[in-house]
A tleap script that builds the chain and sets N, CA, C and O, in Angstrom:
source leaprc.protein.ff14SB
mol = sequence {
  NMET ASP GLU ASN LYS VAL LEU PHE ASN TYR
  TYR LEU PHE THR ILE PRO HIE ILE THR VAL
  LEU ALA GLY ALA LEU LEU GLY ILE LEU LEU
  LEU LEU LYS ILE ASP ILE LYS LYS ALA LEU
  GLY ILE PHE ALA VAL SER TYR GLY THR MET
  LEU THR ILE LEU ALA LEU MET VAL ARG THR
  HIE PHE SER LYS LEU THR PHE TYR LYS ILE
  SER LEU ILE LEU PHE VAL GLY PHE THR LEU
  LEU GLY VAL VAL LEU LEU LEU CTHR
}
set mol.1.N position { 26.949 -2.192 -155.387 }
set mol.1.CA position { 26.933 -2.208 -153.945 }
set mol.1.C position { 25.867 -1.243 -153.444 }
set mol.1.O position { 25.623 -0.203 -154.055 }
set mol.2.N position { 25.245 -1.589 -152.348 }
set mol.2.CA position { 24.182 -0.783 -151.775 }
set mol.2.C position { 24.736 0.574 -151.310 }
set mol.2.O position { 25.725 0.630 -150.580 }
set mol.3.N position { 24.093 1.653 -151.739 }
set mol.3.CA position { 24.550 3.007 -151.409 }
set mol.3.C position { 24.537 3.273 -149.904 }
set mol.3.O position { 25.446 3.917 -149.380 }
set mol.4.N position { 23.504 2.775 -149.202 }
set mol.4.CA position { 23.446 2.973 -147.756 }
set mol.4.C position { 24.630 2.320 -147.062 }
set mol.4.O position { 25.177 2.870 -146.106 }
set mol.5.N position { 25.024 1.153 -147.541 }
set mol.5.CA position { 26.155 0.460 -146.941 }
set mol.5.C position { 27.452 1.210 -147.197 }
set mol.5.O position { 28.316 1.272 -146.323 }
set mol.6.N position { 27.593 1.771 -148.369 }
set mol.6.CA position { 28.788 2.551 -148.692 }
set mol.6.C position { 28.879 3.775 -147.776 }
set mol.6.O position { 29.945 4.072 -147.237 }
set mol.7.N position { 27.761 4.482 -147.604 }
set mol.7.CA position { 27.747 5.651 -146.729 }
set mol.7.C position { 28.025 5.243 -145.284 }
set mol.7.O position { 28.776 5.919 -144.581 }
set mol.8.N position { 27.429 4.151 -144.843 }
set mol.8.CA position { 27.660 3.661 -143.481 }
set mol.8.C position { 29.137 3.345 -143.268 }
set mol.8.O position { 29.704 3.711 -142.239 }
set mol.9.N position { 29.761 2.673 -144.224 }
set mol.9.CA position { 31.186 2.352 -144.119 }
set mol.9.C position { 32.042 3.617 -144.133 }
set mol.9.O position { 33.045 3.701 -143.424 }
set mol.10.N position { 31.650 4.581 -144.926 }
set mol.10.CA position { 32.370 5.853 -144.957 }
set mol.10.C position { 32.327 6.512 -143.582 }
set mol.10.O position { 33.355 6.949 -143.065 }
set mol.11.N position { 31.143 6.583 -142.997 }
set mol.11.CA position { 31.005 7.157 -141.657 }
set mol.11.C position { 31.766 6.318 -140.630 }
set mol.11.O position { 32.387 6.862 -139.717 }
set mol.12.N position { 31.718 5.014 -140.780 }
set mol.12.CA position { 32.373 4.107 -139.836 }
set mol.12.C position { 33.873 4.341 -139.779 }
set mol.12.O position { 34.479 4.196 -138.717 }
set mol.13.N position { 34.476 4.696 -140.887 }
set mol.13.CA position { 35.918 4.879 -140.920 }
set mol.13.C position { 36.369 6.327 -140.774 }
set mol.13.O position { 37.564 6.568 -140.598 }
set mol.14.N position { 35.471 7.291 -140.838 }
set mol.14.CA position { 35.892 8.692 -140.724 }
set mol.14.C position { 35.444 9.351 -139.420 }
set mol.14.O position { 36.175 10.181 -138.881 }
set mol.15.N position { 34.292 9.014 -138.911 }
set mol.15.CA position { 33.788 9.654 -137.701 }
set mol.15.C position { 34.683 9.401 -136.485 }
set mol.15.O position { 34.852 10.321 -135.685 }
set mol.16.N position { 35.268 8.209 -136.297 }
set mol.16.CA position { 36.155 8.045 -135.133 }
set mol.16.C position { 37.337 9.018 -135.109 }
set mol.16.O position { 37.760 9.435 -134.031 }
set mol.17.N position { 37.870 9.384 -136.263 }
set mol.17.CA position { 38.971 10.334 -136.301 }
set mol.17.C position { 38.512 11.715 -135.824 }
set mol.17.O position { 39.226 12.392 -135.084 }
set mol.18.N position { 37.340 12.118 -136.245 }
set mol.18.CA position { 36.793 13.403 -135.819 }
set mol.18.C position { 36.487 13.367 -134.326 }
set mol.18.O position { 36.688 14.362 -133.630 }
set mol.19.N position { 36.004 12.236 -133.832 }
set mol.19.CA position { 35.692 12.100 -132.415 }
set mol.19.C position { 36.944 12.257 -131.560 }
set mol.19.O position { 36.903 12.915 -130.520 }
set mol.20.N position { 38.048 11.663 -131.983 }
set mol.20.CA position { 39.305 11.788 -131.249 }
set mol.20.C position { 39.774 13.239 -131.234 }
set mol.20.O position { 40.204 13.734 -130.191 }
set mol.21.N position { 39.702 13.919 -132.355 }
set mol.21.CA position { 40.121 15.309 -132.426 }
set mol.21.C position { 39.261 16.203 -131.527 }
set mol.21.O position { 39.789 17.029 -130.783 }
set mol.22.N position { 37.950 16.038 -131.597 }
set mol.22.CA position { 37.057 16.847 -130.768 }
set mol.22.C position { 37.220 16.489 -129.289 }
set mol.22.O position { 37.151 17.368 -128.430 }
set mol.23.N position { 37.431 15.225 -128.991 }
set mol.23.CA position { 37.654 14.810 -127.604 }
set mol.23.C position { 38.938 15.389 -127.050 }
set mol.23.O position { 38.991 15.755 -125.876 }
set mol.24.N position { 39.978 15.481 -127.871 }
set mol.24.CA position { 41.229 16.108 -127.433 }
set mol.24.C position { 41.008 17.581 -127.125 }
set mol.24.O position { 41.552 18.103 -126.152 }
set mol.25.N position { 40.217 18.250 -127.944 }
set mol.25.CA position { 39.886 19.645 -127.687 }
set mol.25.C position { 39.144 19.784 -126.364 }
set mol.25.O position { 39.445 20.682 -125.577 }
set mol.26.N position { 38.184 18.909 -126.115 }
set mol.26.CA position { 37.447 18.944 -124.848 }
set mol.26.C position { 38.386 18.714 -123.670 }
set mol.26.O position { 38.278 19.393 -122.649 }
set mol.27.N position { 39.301 17.766 -123.804 }
set mol.27.CA position { 40.257 17.503 -122.739 }
set mol.27.C position { 41.134 18.708 -122.439 }
set mol.27.O position { 41.397 19.015 -121.276 }
set mol.28.N position { 41.586 19.390 -123.480 }
set mol.28.CA position { 42.407 20.587 -123.288 }
set mol.28.C position { 41.595 21.682 -122.601 }
set mol.28.O position { 42.100 22.362 -121.707 }
set mol.29.N position { 40.363 21.852 -123.008 }
set mol.29.CA position { 39.510 22.871 -122.375 }
set mol.29.C position { 39.286 22.565 -120.906 }
set mol.29.O position { 39.291 23.472 -120.073 }
set mol.30.N position { 39.092 21.305 -120.586 }
set mol.30.CA position { 38.889 20.932 -119.178 }
set mol.30.C position { 40.172 21.101 -118.365 }
set mol.30.O position { 40.116 21.488 -117.198 }
set mol.31.N position { 41.324 20.815 -118.970 }
set mol.31.CA position { 42.602 21.031 -118.280 }
set mol.31.C position { 42.863 22.511 -118.021 }
set mol.31.O position { 43.509 22.872 -117.037 }
set mol.32.N position { 42.360 23.357 -118.903 }
set mol.32.CA position { 42.511 24.801 -118.732 }
set mol.32.C position { 41.492 25.380 -117.756 }
set mol.32.O position { 41.436 26.593 -117.554 }
set mol.33.N position { 40.694 24.514 -117.158 }
set mol.33.CA position { 39.680 24.899 -116.156 }
set mol.33.C position { 38.625 25.859 -116.705 }
set mol.33.O position { 38.152 26.750 -116.001 }
set mol.34.N position { 38.269 25.662 -117.966 }
set mol.34.CA position { 37.163 26.400 -118.569 }
set mol.34.C position { 35.867 25.887 -117.934 }
set mol.34.O position { 35.766 24.708 -117.597 }
set mol.35.N position { 34.890 26.759 -117.772 }
set mol.35.CA position { 33.590 26.355 -117.237 }
set mol.35.C position { 33.049 25.169 -118.039 }
set mol.35.O position { 33.101 25.160 -119.269 }
set mol.36.N position { 32.533 24.176 -117.324 }
set mol.36.CA position { 32.127 22.914 -117.966 }
set mol.36.C position { 31.074 23.134 -119.046 }
set mol.36.O position { 31.114 22.489 -120.094 }
set mol.37.N position { 30.137 24.039 -118.798 }
set mol.37.CA position { 29.085 24.305 -119.781 }
set mol.37.C position { 29.665 24.939 -121.042 }
set mol.37.O position { 29.278 24.585 -122.156 }
set mol.38.N position { 30.579 25.861 -120.868 }
set mol.38.CA position { 31.222 26.506 -122.014 }
set mol.38.C position { 32.105 25.511 -122.769 }
set mol.38.O position { 32.135 25.507 -123.999 }
set mol.39.N position { 32.825 24.666 -122.020 }
set mol.39.CA position { 33.685 23.671 -122.661 }
set mol.39.C position { 32.851 22.689 -123.482 }
set mol.39.O position { 33.227 22.339 -124.601 }
set mol.40.N position { 31.733 22.248 -122.935 }
set mol.40.CA position { 30.864 21.332 -123.679 }
set mol.40.C position { 30.237 22.023 -124.890 }
set mol.40.O position { 30.025 21.393 -125.926 }
set mol.41.N position { 29.942 23.314 -124.758 }
set mol.41.CA position { 29.409 24.065 -125.889 }
set mol.41.C position { 30.423 24.181 -127.013 }
set mol.41.O position { 30.087 23.997 -128.183 }
set mol.42.N position { 31.667 24.487 -126.656 }
set mol.42.CA position { 32.726 24.576 -127.663 }
set mol.42.C position { 32.957 23.210 -128.303 }
set mol.42.O position { 33.145 23.107 -129.515 }
set mol.43.N position { 32.941 22.157 -127.473 }
set mol.43.CA position { 33.092 20.800 -127.987 }
set mol.43.C position { 31.985 20.463 -128.983 }
set mol.43.O position { 32.257 19.967 -130.076 }
set mol.44.N position { 30.744 20.734 -128.604 }
set mol.44.CA position { 29.614 20.387 -129.466 }
set mol.44.C position { 29.632 21.183 -130.768 }
set mol.44.O position { 29.323 20.642 -131.830 }
set mol.45.N position { 29.991 22.454 -130.692 }
set mol.45.CA position { 30.054 23.269 -131.911 }
set mol.45.C position { 31.151 22.755 -132.840 }
set mol.45.O position { 30.931 22.602 -134.041 }
set mol.46.N position { 32.327 22.490 -132.285 }
set mol.46.CA position { 33.423 22.025 -133.143 }
set mol.46.C position { 33.147 20.628 -133.687 }
set mol.46.O position { 33.393 20.365 -134.864 }
set mol.47.N position { 32.642 19.736 -132.849 }
set mol.47.CA position { 32.355 18.369 -133.284 }
set mol.47.C position { 31.239 18.362 -134.336 }
set mol.47.O position { 31.358 17.697 -135.365 }
set mol.48.N position { 30.166 19.095 -134.078 }
set mol.48.CA position { 29.059 19.166 -135.028 }
set mol.48.C position { 29.464 19.805 -136.339 }
set mol.48.O position { 29.019 19.378 -137.405 }
set mol.49.N position { 30.305 20.825 -136.270 }
set mol.49.CA position { 30.775 21.484 -137.483 }
set mol.49.C position { 31.634 20.543 -138.321 }
set mol.49.O position { 31.479 20.467 -139.539 }
set mol.50.N position { 32.542 19.827 -137.657 }
set mol.50.CA position { 33.387 18.884 -138.398 }
set mol.50.C position { 32.560 17.762 -139.010 }
set mol.50.O position { 32.829 17.340 -140.135 }
set mol.51.N position { 31.558 17.273 -138.285 }
set mol.51.CA position { 30.696 16.227 -138.834 }
set mol.51.C position { 29.867 16.748 -140.002 }
set mol.51.O position { 29.661 16.043 -140.989 }
set mol.52.N position { 29.393 17.985 -139.884 }
set mol.52.CA position { 28.620 18.585 -140.974 }
set mol.52.C position { 29.492 18.761 -142.224 }
set mol.52.O position { 29.036 18.502 -143.338 }
set mol.53.N position { 30.721 19.194 -142.043 }
set mol.53.CA position { 31.641 19.326 -143.177 }
set mol.53.C position { 31.873 17.967 -143.820 }
set mol.53.O position { 31.902 17.842 -145.044 }
set mol.54.N position { 32.038 16.949 -142.976 }
set mol.54.CA position { 32.222 15.587 -143.483 }
set mol.54.C position { 31.034 15.154 -144.341 }
set mol.54.O position { 31.210 14.571 -145.411 }
set mol.55.N position { 29.829 15.444 -143.862 }
set mol.55.CA position { 28.631 15.069 -144.618 }
set mol.55.C position { 28.501 15.883 -145.904 }
set mol.55.O position { 28.074 15.354 -146.930 }
set mol.56.N position { 28.862 17.148 -145.857 }
set mol.56.CA position { 28.745 17.986 -147.050 }
set mol.56.C position { 29.743 17.588 -148.134 }
set mol.56.O position { 29.506 17.834 -149.317 }
set mol.57.N position { 30.848 16.981 -147.739 }
set mol.57.CA position { 31.843 16.545 -148.719 }
set mol.57.C position { 31.315 15.445 -149.633 }
set mol.57.O position { 31.761 15.329 -150.774 }
set mol.58.N position { 30.373 14.637 -149.152 }
set mol.58.CA position { 29.856 13.529 -149.958 }
set mol.58.C position { 28.431 13.787 -150.443 }
set mol.58.O position { 27.748 12.871 -150.901 }
set mol.59.N position { 27.996 15.020 -150.342 }
set mol.59.CA position { 26.622 15.380 -150.700 }
set mol.59.C position { 26.268 14.987 -152.132 }
set mol.59.O position { 25.162 14.509 -152.384 }
set mol.60.N position { 27.177 15.178 -153.054 }
set mol.60.CA position { 26.859 14.908 -154.460 }
set mol.60.C position { 26.591 13.424 -154.712 }
set mol.60.O position { 25.848 13.078 -155.631 }
set mol.61.N position { 27.181 12.561 -153.919 }
set mol.61.CA position { 27.007 11.123 -154.135 }
set mol.61.C position { 25.818 10.540 -153.381 }
set mol.61.O position { 25.181 9.604 -153.863 }
set mol.62.N position { 25.509 11.084 -152.198 }
set mol.62.CA position { 24.525 10.440 -151.327 }
set mol.62.C position { 23.328 11.314 -150.974 }
set mol.62.O position { 22.554 10.942 -150.092 }
set mol.63.N position { 23.146 12.438 -151.611 }
set mol.63.CA position { 22.095 13.379 -151.196 }
set mol.63.C position { 20.679 12.814 -151.305 }
set mol.63.O position { 19.766 13.345 -150.671 }
set mol.64.N position { 20.471 11.770 -152.078 }
set mol.64.CA position { 19.124 11.202 -152.238 }
set mol.64.C position { 18.769 10.196 -151.148 }
set mol.64.O position { 17.606 9.817 -151.014 }
set mol.65.N position { 19.751 9.761 -150.374 }
set mol.65.CA position { 19.513 8.721 -149.370 }
set mol.65.C position { 18.877 9.292 -148.109 }
set mol.65.O position { 19.230 10.384 -147.664 }
set mol.66.N position { 17.939 8.546 -147.540 }
set mol.66.CA position { 17.306 8.945 -146.290 }
set mol.66.C position { 18.314 8.930 -145.147 }
set mol.66.O position { 18.293 9.810 -144.286 }
set mol.67.N position { 19.191 7.940 -145.137 }
set mol.67.CA position { 20.225 7.842 -144.102 }
set mol.67.C position { 21.123 9.083 -144.104 }
set mol.67.O position { 21.510 9.572 -143.043 }
set mol.68.N position { 21.449 9.585 -145.280 }
set mol.68.CA position { 22.268 10.790 -145.389 }
set mol.68.C position { 21.520 11.998 -144.839 }
set mol.68.O position { 22.086 12.793 -144.088 }
set mol.69.N position { 20.266 12.137 -145.205 }
set mol.69.CA position { 19.482 13.291 -144.756 }
set mol.69.C position { 19.324 13.295 -143.238 }
set mol.69.O position { 19.442 14.341 -142.600 }
set mol.70.N position { 19.058 12.125 -142.663 }
set mol.70.CA position { 18.917 12.023 -141.210 }
set mol.70.C position { 20.238 12.356 -140.521 }
set mol.70.O position { 20.252 13.075 -139.522 }
set mol.71.N position { 21.344 11.839 -141.048 }
set mol.71.CA position { 22.643 12.109 -140.432 }
set mol.71.C position { 22.988 13.593 -140.527 }
set mol.71.O position { 23.522 14.160 -139.574 }
set mol.72.N position { 22.696 14.220 -141.641 }
set mol.72.CA position { 22.982 15.646 -141.792 }
set mol.72.C position { 22.157 16.467 -140.804 }
set mol.72.O position { 22.668 17.420 -140.216 }
set mol.73.N position { 20.905 16.113 -140.620 }
set mol.73.CA position { 20.058 16.810 -139.647 }
set mol.73.C position { 20.611 16.645 -138.239 }
set mol.73.O position { 20.626 17.603 -137.466 }
set mol.74.N position { 21.066 15.443 -137.894 }
set mol.74.CA position { 21.636 15.202 -136.571 }
set mol.74.C position { 22.940 15.985 -136.374 }
set mol.74.O position { 23.177 16.526 -135.294 }
set mol.75.N position { 23.772 16.047 -137.397 }
set mol.75.CA position { 25.035 16.774 -137.285 }
set mol.75.C position { 24.799 18.268 -137.099 }
set mol.75.O position { 25.442 18.898 -136.259 }
set mol.76.N position { 23.893 18.832 -137.868 }
set mol.76.CA position { 23.566 20.254 -137.732 }
set mol.76.C position { 22.903 20.506 -136.381 }
set mol.76.O position { 23.159 21.526 -135.742 }
set mol.77.N position { 22.052 19.581 -135.948 }
set mol.77.CA position { 21.417 19.701 -134.635 }
set mol.77.C position { 22.427 19.692 -133.508 }
set mol.77.O position { 22.268 20.416 -132.525 }
set mol.78.N position { 23.468 18.879 -133.638 }
set mol.78.CA position { 24.513 18.840 -132.624 }
set mol.78.C position { 25.256 20.173 -132.562 }
set mol.78.O position { 25.614 20.643 -131.482 }
set mol.79.N position { 25.482 20.769 -133.712 }
set mol.79.CA position { 26.119 22.087 -133.754 }
set mol.79.C position { 25.229 23.131 -133.080 }
set mol.79.O position { 25.711 23.954 -132.302 }
set mol.80.N position { 23.952 23.095 -133.375 }
set mol.80.CA position { 23.023 24.056 -132.766 }
set mol.80.C position { 22.911 23.849 -131.261 }
set mol.80.O position { 22.755 24.818 -130.518 }
set mol.81.N position { 22.988 22.614 -130.805 }
set mol.81.CA position { 22.995 22.331 -129.368 }
set mol.81.C position { 24.192 22.999 -128.710 }
set mol.81.O position { 24.074 23.560 -127.621 }
set mol.82.N position { 25.331 22.940 -129.363 }
set mol.82.CA position { 26.516 23.602 -128.837 }
set mol.82.C position { 26.357 25.106 -128.769 }
set mol.82.O position { 26.805 25.734 -127.810 }
set mol.83.N position { 25.729 25.687 -129.767 }
set mol.83.CA position { 25.481 27.120 -129.760 }
set mol.83.C position { 24.566 27.498 -128.595 }
set mol.83.O position { 24.794 28.503 -127.922 }
set mol.84.N position { 23.544 26.700 -128.362 }
set mol.84.CA position { 22.627 26.932 -127.241 }
set mol.84.C position { 23.393 26.854 -125.915 }
set mol.84.O position { 23.186 27.685 -125.031 }
set mol.85.N position { 24.270 25.865 -125.779 }
set mol.85.CA position { 25.063 25.745 -124.555 }
set mol.85.C position { 25.975 26.950 -124.364 }
set mol.85.O position { 26.177 27.399 -123.235 }
set mol.86.N position { 26.518 27.469 -125.431 }
set mol.86.CA position { 27.398 28.625 -125.320 }
set mol.86.C position { 26.625 29.902 -124.971 }
set mol.86.O position { 27.153 30.784 -124.294 }
set mol.87.N position { 25.402 29.994 -125.424 }
set mol.87.CA position { 24.625 31.217 -125.177 }
set mol.87.C position { 23.952 31.237 -123.809 }
set mol.87.O position { 23.521 32.297 -123.355 }
set mol.88.N position { 23.854 30.095 -123.146 }
set mol.88.CA position { 23.204 30.080 -121.829 }
set mol.88.C position { 24.209 30.158 -120.725 }
set mol.88.O position { 23.838 30.157 -119.551 }
savepdb mol mol.pdb
quit
């Protein structure tokens, strides 16, 4: 089976669970009347961190794929975006 397809299917079935968890965190932060910029920063840091952990778990199997490298860069970038939002 094509490795890219396996990785895509893995992401397809795991990322929605992380999205729901991070979205619930964002909802709780907004209900607590946290500043919107800070809430989005916390959301982005937690979501990006969870996605990065997800990608690192399969590193040994997919580290040679371009799709994996691009996704890992995007996940880390999302985490860094959250850090920037928290610092401003």
